[in-house]
N, C-alpha and C positions, 0 to 999 in steps of 0.2 A: 504494500500500500504506500502510495506517495502523497496522497492528499486526503485530508479529513476535515470535516466541519462538525464542530460541537456547539455551534451557535445557539445561544440561549439555554444551555444546559445548566440551569440554576443550581442544581444539586451537585455539580461536579466540584470536587475538592482537590487540594494539592496531592493527596494520596492517590486519588483516581487518575489525575493527570500524570503522575509519576508512573503508574502502571501502564498507561497508554504509551508514554514516551519510551519506556523500556521495551515494550513489545512491538514498536514500530520504528526501528532504527533507520529506515530508508525514507522517512517522512520528509517531504520537501515543502508542503503547503499545509498550514494549520489555521483554522478559523475558530477562535475562542471568544468571539464577540458576544457580550452579554453574559459571560460566565462569571458571575459576581463572587463565587466562592473561591476563586483562585487568588493566591497572594504572590508576592515576589519570590517566595521560596519555590512555589510550583513552577513559575516561569524559568527559574534558574535550572531546574531539573530538565526542562525541555531542551535548553541549550546544551546541557551535559550529554544527553542521550540521543539528540538529533542533530548532529553536526552538519547534515546536508540541508537543513531547513533554509529555504529561500524566501518564503512568504509567511508572515504571521499577522493575523488580524485580531486585534484586542479591544476594539471600541466597546465602551460600556463596562469594561473590567475596572471597577472602582477602586480596588485595592492596589492597583498597579500605578506606580509613579514613573516619570520619565527616566530616572536614573536606573531603574530596574533593568533596562535593556543594555545599558553600558556593561553591566556585570554578566549579561547573558552571552554577548558575542565578543 
């Protein structure tokens, strides 16, 4: 799998995101828009397990701050 949309998955947590990231090492596109249960910790895990990620959508992720992405890539 190279693309995944989890848009508006309100119950998605950092733990769930970590499981997804670990099981999808070839992911290139990820849409997490509206996933309000994800924190900076969850996004850091995505960066660790998905080095091929080229597109990330995060609009509406209220716990994410701009500096989160500096740590990710």
